[in-house]
Backbone bond lengths (Angstrom), bond angles and torsions (degrees), N, CA, C in turn:
res aa  C-N    CA-C-N  psi(-1)  N-CA   C-N-CA  omega(-1)  CA-C   N-CA-C  phi
1 M - - - 1.458 - - 1.533 109.15 -
2 T 1.322 117.61 131.53 1.448 120.72 -177.50 1.512 110.96 -74.94
3 T 1.342 114.05 160.50 1.463 119.36 179.13 1.518 111.02 -62.47
4 A 1.341 116.93 -37.06 1.471 121.12 -179.25 1.520 111.18 -63.39
5 V 1.343 115.70 -42.84 1.466 118.90 179.51 1.517 110.72 -65.88
6 R 1.325 116.55 -43.09 1.464 120.12 178.24 1.514 111.35 -60.03
7 S 1.325 115.69 -40.42 1.464 119.74 179.17 1.516 111.19 -63.71
8 A 1.340 116.87 -41.61 1.469 120.88 -179.69 1.517 111.41 -65.03
9 E 1.348 116.16 -33.97 1.464 119.94 -179.03 1.518 112.83 -70.86
10 R 1.336 116.72 -16.46 1.463 119.73 -176.88 1.526 112.62 -119.37
11 R 1.330 116.57 1.65 1.460 120.26 -179.86 1.525 109.54 -74.23
12 I 1.317 116.43 136.77 1.467 120.23 -179.49 1.521 110.16 -62.46
13 S 1.306 115.64 131.17 1.460 122.16 -175.31 1.530 112.05 -70.29
14 P 1.344 117.25 141.26 1.474 120.44 173.21 1.526 112.36 -59.01
15 V 1.343 116.28 -28.43 1.468 119.64 178.20 1.528 109.82 -63.09
16 F 1.331 116.09 -46.12 1.464 119.93 178.96 1.528 110.73 -65.50
17 L 1.324 117.12 -42.65 1.463 120.21 179.22 1.529 110.81 -62.07
18 S 1.331 116.76 -34.69 1.470 120.38 176.80 1.524 111.00 -65.38
19 L 1.338 116.15 -39.87 1.466 120.15 177.67 1.529 110.89 -63.32
20 V 1.331 116.36 -41.97 1.459 120.62 178.13 1.524 109.90 -63.57
21 A 1.339 117.00 -39.13 1.467 121.02 179.19 1.532 110.77 -64.21
22 V 1.331 116.54 -42.50 1.475 120.09 177.98 1.523 109.99 -62.61
23 M 1.324 116.52 -41.78 1.462 120.64 179.04 1.532 110.66 -62.52
24 A 1.327 116.41 -43.30 1.463 120.58 -178.38 1.521 111.42 -66.95
25 V 1.319 117.24 -46.24 1.474 121.16 -177.79 1.521 110.86 -67.03
26 S 1.338 116.79 -44.16 1.469 119.37 179.95 1.531 110.54 -68.18
27 G 1.340 116.74 -35.57 1.462 119.71 175.75 1.510 111.37 -62.86
28 W 1.343 116.42 -41.15 1.466 120.63 176.15 1.526 110.70 -62.80
29 A 1.340 116.80 -40.37 1.466 120.44 179.76 1.524 110.99 -64.03
30 V 1.341 116.48 -39.17 1.468 119.40 177.95 1.524 110.11 -67.05
31 W 1.323 116.29 -44.14 1.465 120.86 -177.91 1.530 111.39 -63.50
32 S 1.319 115.94 -49.18 1.467 120.38 -174.41 1.512 112.98 -85.48
33 E 1.361 115.21 -9.51 1.464 121.41 -178.49 1.519 111.19 54.51
34 Q 1.356 114.38 39.44 1.457 119.80 177.06 1.524 111.52 -69.29
35 L 1.329 115.48 -23.91 1.462 120.05 176.69 1.517 108.75 -107.42
36 A 1.331 115.56 52.97 1.462 120.69 -173.92 1.522 112.40 -54.80
37 A 1.351 116.08 -30.47 1.462 119.27 -179.51 1.521 111.46 -71.32
38 S 1.324 117.06 -19.11 1.462 120.22 -179.02 1.526 109.94 -145.46
39 T 1.318 116.01 58.14 1.469 119.82 177.87 1.521 110.46 -60.78
40 G 1.327 115.88 -35.52 1.454 119.96 -179.70 1.520 112.19 -60.32
41 F 1.332 117.44 -40.07 1.465 120.32 179.75 1.520 110.44 -66.11
42 A 1.331 117.02 -39.06 1.466 120.49 177.04 1.525 110.30 -64.46
43 V 1.341 117.18 -40.40 1.472 121.20 176.66 1.525 109.59 -62.20
44 F 1.331 115.95 -42.83 1.465 120.99 178.67 1.529 111.17 -57.68
45 L 1.328 116.88 -48.88 1.467 120.80 179.65 1.526 111.17 -63.16
46 F 1.318 116.43 -41.30 1.463 121.15 -179.19 1.525 110.99 -62.57
47 I 1.324 116.74 -45.40 1.457 120.61 -176.21 1.526 111.23 -72.99
48 V 1.338 117.58 -43.84 1.469 119.73 -179.64 1.522 110.61 -64.18
49 S 1.335 117.13 -46.37 1.466 119.52 179.40 1.527 110.43 -65.53
50 G 1.329 117.32 -39.63 1.458 120.63 177.09 1.514 111.95 -63.84
51 W 1.322 116.10 -38.98 1.453 120.71 179.28 1.535 111.03 -65.88
52 V 1.338 116.62 -43.69 1.470 119.67 179.44 1.526 110.36 -67.22
53 V 1.326 117.35 -37.83 1.466 120.48 175.19 1.528 110.11 -58.73
54 S 1.323 116.62 -43.42 1.468 119.82 -179.94 1.525 111.70 -66.31
55 L 1.352 116.97 -34.23 1.458 120.02 176.12 1.527 110.85 -65.05
56 C 1.334 115.74 -41.00 1.470 119.57 177.43 1.528 110.63 -62.46
57 L 1.320 116.64 -43.32 1.468 120.61 179.40 1.529 111.05 -65.93
58 H 1.318 116.30 -36.34 1.469 122.15 177.25 1.533 110.01 -58.51
59 E 1.335 115.69 -50.58 1.457 119.59 -177.79 1.531 111.34 -71.71
60 Y 1.334 116.55 -33.94 1.461 120.11 176.55 1.531 110.29 -62.40
61 A 1.335 116.57 -38.54 1.462 120.33 179.63 1.525 110.89 -62.86
62 H 1.346 116.89 -41.63 1.463 120.08 174.70 1.531 110.37 -57.72
63 A 1.348 114.94 -50.20 1.459 120.05 -174.56 1.522 112.10 -66.70
64 R 1.329 116.99 -44.37 1.461 120.45 -178.53 1.534 110.59 -63.80
65 T 1.329 116.59 -41.10 1.461 120.07 178.82 1.527 110.31 -66.00
66 A 1.339 116.00 -39.54 1.467 119.93 177.44 1.519 110.80 -63.47
67 L 1.329 116.68 -40.02 1.469 120.75 179.64 1.526 110.80 -57.78
68 H 1.330 115.83 -46.24 1.465 120.24 -178.21 1.528 112.60 -78.95
69 S 1.346 115.56 -4.79 1.466 119.76 179.20 1.522 111.96 -106.03
70 G 1.337 117.36 1.91 1.460 119.79 174.88 1.503 116.83 126.28
71 D 1.338 118.79 -18.11 1.468 120.29 -178.37 1.535 109.87 -91.81
72 T 1.317 115.67 88.53 1.470 120.17 -179.44 1.524 112.50 -77.32
73 S 1.336 117.47 -6.37 1.467 120.28 -178.95 1.524 112.73 -69.50
74 V 1.332 117.40 -18.16 1.467 119.53 -176.92 1.524 111.82 -64.09
75 A 1.339 116.75 -27.28 1.467 119.50 179.72 1.520 110.78 -67.71
76 A 1.332 116.66 -47.51 1.460 121.03 -178.66 1.527 111.85 -64.41
77 K 1.322 116.53 -25.85 1.471 120.51 179.47 1.528 112.35 -80.08
78 G 1.324 117.61 -6.14 1.459 121.01 177.70 1.504 114.87 84.18
79 Y 1.343 117.45 9.58 1.458 120.66 -176.55 1.526 113.03 -69.13
80 L 1.327 117.19 -21.27 1.461 120.17 -176.53 1.516 112.66 -87.73
81 T 1.323 116.79 1.47 1.470 120.83 -179.90 1.523 112.61 -90.27
82 L 1.330 116.11 -7.36 1.473 122.23 -177.35 1.530 112.36 66.01
83 N 1.314 116.31 17.90 1.466 121.41 179.73 1.521 109.38 -85.12
84 P 1.331 119.01 113.42 1.469 120.33 -178.35 1.522 112.83 -63.47
85 L 1.331 117.37 -21.64 1.458 120.41 -179.65 1.529 112.07 -73.37
86 K 1.327 117.29 -11.66 1.457 121.43 179.01 1.521 112.62 -88.19
87 Y 1.321 116.49 -7.59 1.450 119.52 -175.58 1.519 111.05 -70.04
88 T 1.336 115.05 148.10 1.459 120.55 -178.78 1.521 111.57 -63.42
89 H 1.325 116.72 -39.27 1.469 120.91 -178.74 1.523 109.06 -125.41
90 A 1.313 116.18 73.44 1.463 120.09 -179.12 1.527 111.20 -59.87
91 L 1.341 116.91 -33.30 1.463 120.57 179.37 1.515 110.53 -62.53
92 L 1.355 116.29 -47.12 1.460 120.45 -178.71 1.520 111.71 -72.27
93 S 1.326 116.90 -33.35 1.455 120.13 -171.42 1.522 114.44 -90.35
94 I 1.302 117.48 -26.85 1.464 120.35 -176.17 1.526 112.27 -120.48
95 V 1.341 116.56 -56.64 1.466 120.45 -171.81 1.526 111.63 -65.60
96 L 1.343 117.02 -54.73 1.469 119.38 -178.12 1.531 112.74 -62.85
97 P 1.340 119.65 -43.91 1.468 118.13 176.94 1.516 113.53 -57.22
98 V 1.346 117.41 -39.76 1.466 120.13 178.85 1.527 109.94 -65.85
99 I 1.337 116.86 -41.37 1.470 120.49 178.95 1.526 110.54 -60.99
100 F 1.334 117.31 -42.61 1.460 119.99 -178.04 1.529 111.92 -71.77
101 V 1.335 117.10 -29.02 1.459 119.31 172.80 1.526 109.71 -63.15
102 I 1.326 116.00 -44.03 1.459 120.46 179.96 1.523 111.08 -66.09
103 M 1.329 116.31 -40.93 1.466 120.38 -176.24 1.524 113.35 -73.68
104 G 1.339 115.98 -47.04 1.456 116.98 -170.07 1.501 117.15 -135.43
105 G 1.317 118.07 3.00 1.459 118.75 179.19 1.504 113.64 68.67
106 I 1.351 116.38 33.77 1.458 121.27 179.20 1.522 108.63 -114.67
107 G 1.330 116.31 131.76 1.455 120.64 175.71 1.507 109.32 -80.21
108 L 1.308 116.61 87.08 1.458 121.76 -174.80 1.519 110.55 -76.01
109 P 1.333 118.61 123.54 1.467 120.08 176.84 1.518 110.45 -75.36
110 G 1.325 116.32 158.00 1.457 120.77 178.00 1.512 110.92 -148.75
111 G 1.318 116.88 157.14 1.455 120.68 179.17 1.511 110.85 -93.16
112 A 1.326 117.84 141.20 1.450 118.57 -177.45 1.514 113.61 -140.33
113 V 1.307 118.28 -62.45 1.452 120.21 -173.70 1.530 110.35 -81.38
114 F 1.336 115.19 139.50 1.462 120.54 178.33 1.521 108.04 -97.69
115 I 1.324 115.28 112.88 1.464 121.63 -179.75 1.526 108.68 -97.95
116 E 1.310 116.97 131.29 1.460 121.53 175.66 1.528 107.57 -83.23
117 R 1.322 114.48 91.37 1.463 121.18 -171.21 1.531 112.76 -61.30
118 G 1.321 116.55 -28.14 1.448 119.40 179.85 1.518 113.73 -64.00
119 R 1.335 116.34 -19.10 1.461 120.70 179.43 1.528 112.68 -86.63
120 I 1.323 116.91 -15.86 1.460 120.30 -175.18 1.525 110.10 -71.50
121 R 1.331 115.72 134.26 1.461 120.97 -176.01 1.532 111.10 -90.73
122 G 1.320 116.56 95.12 1.459 120.93 173.07 1.518 113.84 97.11
123 R 1.324 113.92 154.72 1.470 120.12 -176.89 1.520 112.83 -70.07
124 W 1.330 117.25 -37.09 1.462 119.08 179.80 1.526 110.98 -61.93
125 R 1.332 115.71 -43.12 1.466 119.56 178.36 1.530 110.69 -65.50
126 D 1.322 115.96 -38.13 1.468 120.27 179.05 1.525 110.47 -61.37
127 S 1.328 116.43 -43.28 1.464 120.39 177.76 1.526 111.05 -64.70
128 L 1.315 116.34 -40.23 1.460 120.42 -178.83 1.526 111.51 -65.31
129 V 1.329 117.19 -35.25 1.472 120.34 176.94 1.524 109.87 -57.48
130 S 1.327 116.57 -43.56 1.472 120.55 179.79 1.523 111.81 -71.24
131 A 1.319 116.94 -37.79 1.470 120.39 -177.20 1.520 112.57 -73.29
132 A 1.334 117.29 -23.18 1.464 120.49 -173.22 1.526 112.67 -59.54
133 G 1.337 117.65 -37.26 1.464 120.58 -178.25 1.519 113.22 -63.23
134 P 1.351 118.18 -60.50 1.464 118.90 179.96 1.527 113.53 -63.90
135 L 1.343 117.79 -27.26 1.463 118.95 174.76 1.536 110.37 -64.03
136 T 1.328 116.20 -31.25 1.469 120.24 175.74 1.521 110.37 -66.27
137 N 1.335 117.43 -39.34 1.466 120.37 176.09 1.522 111.15 -61.53
138 I 1.338 116.12 -39.22 1.463 120.16 178.43 1.525 110.04 -63.91
139 L 1.331 116.59 -43.49 1.466 120.55 178.37 1.524 111.14 -63.62
140 F 1.330 116.66 -40.93 1.466 121.24 178.70 1.524 109.80 -62.51
141 A 1.336 116.77 -42.19 1.461 120.79 178.34 1.524 111.08 -62.98
142 A 1.343 117.08 -39.98 1.464 120.74 179.05 1.522 111.12 -63.25
143 V 1.340 116.65 -39.35 1.468 120.57 179.09 1.527 110.57 -68.80
144 A 1.350 116.59 -44.65 1.467 120.70 -178.70 1.524 111.96 -63.32
145 T 1.331 116.61 -32.04 1.467 120.10 -177.40 1.526 112.64 -96.05
146 A 1.321 117.84 3.04 1.463 120.70 -177.75 1.533 113.01 -52.86
147 P 1.355 118.83 -43.49 1.472 117.45 178.38 1.523 113.45 -60.73
148 F 1.345 116.50 -26.58 1.461 120.68 -179.22 1.524 110.38 -76.87
149 W 1.346 117.07 -53.81 1.463 118.09 -175.82 1.518 113.55 -78.73
150 L 1.347 116.43 -11.71 1.463 119.74 172.76 1.526 111.77 -93.85
151 H 1.347 115.49 -0.35 1.466 121.68 -179.31 1.528 110.23 54.28
152 A 1.344 114.45 48.51 1.461 120.84 -177.62 1.521 110.82 -119.80
153 L 1.322 116.09 42.60 1.459 120.59 -176.25 1.528 113.54 -94.35
154 D 1.318 117.51 -4.15 1.464 119.65 178.58 1.528 109.17 -61.59
155 G 1.307 115.50 127.01 1.458 120.27 178.81 1.513 114.52 87.30
156 V 1.339 117.34 -6.35 1.465 120.33 178.26 1.530 108.58 -81.42
157 P 1.327 118.80 121.82 1.472 120.11 179.08 1.523 111.36 -59.51
158 D 1.315 116.27 143.23 1.463 120.48 -176.39 1.533 113.39 -56.43
159 P 1.356 119.91 -45.33 1.471 118.35 -179.95 1.528 112.72 -59.01
160 F 1.332 117.05 -37.98 1.462 119.86 179.40 1.529 110.04 -68.86
161 R 1.301 116.02 -39.74 1.476 121.00 177.17 1.526 110.23 -60.32
162 Y 1.327 116.74 -46.35 1.457 120.27 -179.35 1.529 111.12 -66.14
163 A 1.334 116.54 -38.01 1.468 119.99 179.45 1.526 110.85 -64.17
164 L 1.323 117.62 -42.42 1.469 121.05 176.63 1.523 110.86 -61.05
165 A 1.324 116.34 -40.60 1.463 120.73 -178.51 1.529 110.80 -63.72
166 F 1.329 116.33 -43.63 1.465 119.08 -179.46 1.527 111.11 -69.82
167 L 1.333 117.22 -37.75 1.463 120.48 176.19 1.528 110.35 -62.51
168 A 1.324 116.51 -39.48 1.467 120.38 177.00 1.523 110.77 -65.41
169 L 1.322 117.33 -38.95 1.465 120.64 177.90 1.527 110.76 -58.75
170 L 1.328 116.66 -41.86 1.461 120.40 179.00 1.530 111.09 -62.40
171 Q 1.328 115.77 -40.26 1.467 119.46 179.85 1.526 111.22 -66.14
172 V 1.314 116.34 -40.44 1.469 119.98 -179.50 1.523 110.35 -67.53
173 T 1.329 117.55 -43.23 1.467 119.32 178.34 1.525 110.72 -62.44
174 A 1.334 116.68 -40.64 1.463 120.05 179.87 1.521 111.14 -64.23
175 A 1.320 117.16 -42.30 1.464 120.93 -179.24 1.525 110.89 -64.49
176 I 1.339 116.80 -45.28 1.466 120.19 -179.03 1.528 110.57 -63.73
177 L 1.346 116.82 -47.80 1.458 120.08 -178.96 1.524 111.24 -63.74
178 N 1.329 116.45 -41.31 1.459 119.77 -177.82 1.516 112.68 -66.12
179 F 1.318 117.05 -30.47 1.468 120.28 -178.12 1.535 112.84 -84.52
180 L 1.327 117.53 -0.02 1.463 119.10 176.14 1.534 109.10 -65.97
181 P 1.329 118.03 136.23 1.476 120.67 -178.38 1.521 112.20 -78.85
182 V 1.327 115.71 56.48 1.463 122.20 -177.71 1.536 108.58 -109.98
183 P 1.322 118.73 132.38 1.467 119.97 178.65 1.531 111.54 -51.45
184 G 1.304 115.39 132.51 1.457 120.63 -177.60 1.510 113.45 100.30
185 L 1.338 117.38 -15.95 1.457 121.93 178.60 1.533 109.91 -108.00
186 D 1.323 115.07 162.90 1.460 119.50 -175.67 1.520 113.01 -64.46
187 G 1.323 117.04 -30.83 1.460 119.51 178.79 1.519 111.79 -60.72
188 Y 1.329 115.83 -39.28 1.462 119.07 175.70 1.525 110.05 -69.01
189 G 1.341 116.74 -36.17 1.453 119.91 178.26 1.517 112.38 -61.52
190 V 1.333 116.50 -31.89 1.469 120.32 176.72 1.523 110.24 -66.34
191 L 1.338 116.95 -38.99 1.468 121.43 -176.87 1.526 113.29 -83.94
192 E 1.318 116.77 -28.65 1.468 121.00 -170.52 1.528 114.69 -53.89
193 P 1.339 119.69 -42.39 1.470 118.11 -178.93 1.519 114.12 -61.12
194 W 1.325 117.19 -17.50 1.460 121.45 -175.86 1.526 112.29 -99.10
195 L 1.332 116.52 -1.73 1.461 120.38 179.36 1.530 109.94 -88.76
196 S 1.314 115.09 158.69 1.467 119.38 177.88 1.526 109.40 -69.65
197 P 1.325 118.18 151.29 1.467 120.64 178.67 1.524 112.89 -56.11
198 G 1.324 116.77 -36.78 1.456 120.18 179.86 1.517 112.35 -64.23
199 L 1.332 116.36 -44.93 1.462 120.42 179.73 1.515 110.78 -65.98
200 R 1.328 117.10 -37.86 1.463 120.33 178.29 1.530 111.01 -62.72
201 R 1.324 115.90 -41.34 1.467 119.07 178.67 1.525 111.21 -64.50
202 Q 1.323 116.93 -35.80 1.464 120.40 179.82 1.528 111.75 -68.76
203 L 1.335 116.30 -35.95 1.464 120.66 -176.29 1.525 113.01 -86.10
204 E 1.323 116.80 -20.30 1.462 120.72 -175.30 1.530 114.27 -54.87
205 P 1.346 120.45 -41.17 1.475 120.22 -179.18 1.527 113.87 -63.39
206 F 1.340 117.28 -19.51 1.465 120.21 -177.64 1.536 112.52 -85.69
207 A 1.329 117.19 -12.61 1.468 120.61 -175.04 1.524 113.48 -55.75
208 P 1.357 120.11 -42.74 1.475 118.91 -178.63 1.526 113.80 -65.45
209 F 1.341 116.70 -17.26 1.460 120.29 -174.68 1.535 113.20 -108.75
210 G 1.331 116.62 -1.55 1.464 119.35 -176.71 1.510 112.95 -61.45
211 L 1.327 116.55 -46.37 1.459 120.52 -178.92 1.522 111.17 -64.63
212 L 1.331 116.68 -40.91 1.463 120.35 178.49 1.525 110.84 -63.58
213 A 1.325 116.40 -38.71 1.466 120.02 179.33 1.524 110.97 -64.47
214 V 1.338 116.36 -42.61 1.464 119.97 178.96 1.522 110.41 -63.73
215 F 1.324 115.97 -44.19 1.457 118.98 179.31 1.522 111.43 -62.68
216 G 1.344 116.09 -39.79 1.462 119.56 177.90 1.515 112.11 -62.60
217 L 1.330 116.81 -40.09 1.464 120.61 178.60 1.519 111.86 -64.68
218 L 1.339 116.41 -31.80 1.467 119.22 179.64 1.525 112.68 -67.43
219 W 1.329 117.03 -14.69 1.457 120.17 175.20 1.531 111.86 -79.08
220 V 1.335 116.60 -14.48 1.472 119.90 176.33 1.524 107.65 -74.10
221 P 1.324 119.04 120.12 1.466 121.38 -172.75 1.523 114.46 -52.70
222 E 1.336 117.15 -43.70 1.467 119.62 -178.02 1.532 111.41 -64.86
223 I 1.325 116.55 -41.64 1.466 120.52 179.39 1.522 110.20 -68.75
224 N 1.324 116.34 -42.18 1.463 120.70 178.93 1.521 110.84 -60.53
225 H 1.332 116.05 -42.84 1.462 120.68 -179.86 1.525 110.71 -63.96
226 A 1.336 116.48 -45.45 1.466 120.23 179.92 1.525 111.14 -64.19
227 F 1.326 116.43 -39.22 1.458 120.68 -179.72 1.523 111.06 -62.80
228 F 1.323 116.89 -48.45 1.461 119.26 -177.72 1.529 112.15 -74.06
229 Q 1.328 117.17 -23.22 1.462 118.87 170.90 1.520 110.21 -64.30
230 L 1.326 116.69 -40.91 1.463 121.26 176.64 1.527 110.74 -64.35
231 V 1.326 116.34 -43.82 1.473 120.51 178.62 1.522 110.34 -60.34
232 D 1.335 116.78 -46.55 1.468 120.56 -179.61 1.527 111.24 -63.63
233 T 1.327 117.20 -35.43 1.470 120.41 178.31 1.522 110.49 -64.36
234 V 1.339 116.33 -43.87 1.465 120.42 178.42 1.525 110.27 -62.89
235 L 1.328 116.28 -46.24 1.463 119.80 -179.84 1.524 111.24 -63.07
236 D 1.316 116.04 -37.59 1.460 119.71 179.93 1.527 111.22 -62.72
237 T 1.325 116.95 -37.66 1.473 119.69 177.65 1.530 110.91 -66.34
238 L 1.331 116.23 -22.61 1.461 121.35 178.12 1.530 112.20 -93.11
239 G 1.326 115.59 4.84 1.461 120.01 177.05 1.506 115.29 89.26
240 V 1.331 117.38 4.55 1.470 121.44 -178.23 1.526 109.27 -97.84
241 T 1.311 116.44 122.66 1.457 120.69 -179.03 1.523 110.80 -88.37
242 R 1.319 115.50 163.63 1.466 120.81 175.54 1.522 109.95 -61.67
243 W 1.321 117.04 -33.61 1.467 121.80 176.90 1.525 110.10 -56.95
244 D 1.315 117.22 -48.07 1.462 121.57 -177.26 1.529 111.59 -62.12
245 S 1.324 117.39 -50.07 1.464 120.04 -177.16 1.526 111.52 -69.05
246 Y 1.342 116.99 -34.09 1.464 120.29 179.03 1.526 110.85 -62.60
247 W 1.323 117.05 -48.67 1.461 119.67 -177.94 1.523 111.37 -72.87
248 G 1.325 116.72 -25.35 1.456 119.02 172.23 1.519 111.16 -62.00
249 Q 1.328 115.80 -43.10 1.461 119.78 178.40 1.522 111.02 -68.49
250 E 1.317 117.86 -35.56 1.457 120.76 178.80 1.530 111.13 -65.99
251 F 1.328 118.27 -41.79 1.466 120.84 175.49 1.527 110.30 -65.06
252 F 1.332 116.13 -38.60 1.462 121.42 -179.86 1.526 110.98 -57.66
253 R 1.316 117.40 -38.83 1.468 121.95 -179.33 1.526 109.98 -83.11
254 F 1.325 114.93 64.92 1.469 121.03 -173.91 1.525 112.35 -62.92
255 W 1.343 117.63 -24.70 1.455 120.76 -178.70 1.523 112.39 -68.41
256 Q 1.346 116.20 -12.74 1.467 119.10 177.01 1.519 111.78 -89.48
257 G 1.326 116.97 -1.24 1.457 121.11 -176.79 1.507 111.53 99.29
258 E 1.314 116.07 160.27 1.454 121.08 -178.07 1.536 110.48 -67.17
259 P 1.333 118.75 125.00 1.468 120.11 -178.15 1.522 111.97 -70.58
260 Q 1.296 115.25 146.54 1.471 121.05 176.42 1.522 108.13 -101.61
261 V 1.306 115.52 99.12 1.467 120.84 -176.70 1.529 108.98 -78.32
262 P 1.333 118.00 120.93 1.463 119.40 178.65 1.512 112.10 -68.45
263 V 1.305 116.06 152.85 1.464 121.15 178.56 1.524 108.11 -75.08
264 R 1.351 116.24 130.56 1.462 119.59 179.58 1.516 110.04 -87.71
């Protein structure tokens, strides 16, 4: 393989750079309130673009870890370019997660990159390949909430503060859901290398339905309540209150009109 081809396989995609640009410009619009007549729309663009950027980083983390663990095929597949259009299941990894963010404010995980597990050197590395994605969501959440846990919110406009809080909520929900030990999710991928071959064969047919099963369970009121209580507890440890994430979601839903935030 020539050096030029190798470089192209790892060059950051213009598609990803465009997403980062949209996130930066919309974030500036929210901060400066240049679109005061439609702050909600700017929040919407900021959160959706930020969410898709985090999905790209999630899948890139899987691929990059796999590359260093023995699966060199990820480069030829374009996974190292951060281009969401190169993903095996763009519908599951990009389209559906965005739809569920709009519908219910849940950071829905999705499968995208195809890792040739037979190339991975050792069970520990195999587990790390699966863990790398949701660990990226945790890191993204830590960065988004940095102004909160660093107590550096002085001068931060309220809409931008709320948008960061809601974006962090999506990252936390994605990390928690992804780490569930359910076939088809990354949490199961962490455990799978340590299971017996027989048990893996028995569980393999359930992998395509694991995510659907988790989503279905979230419709059960008691489970939904317990899940979001856990999310709020995690956010609270990061300095983000339920007030912040709630109003972030309200601004995000710009089609309902500009929210009237009461004075605290």
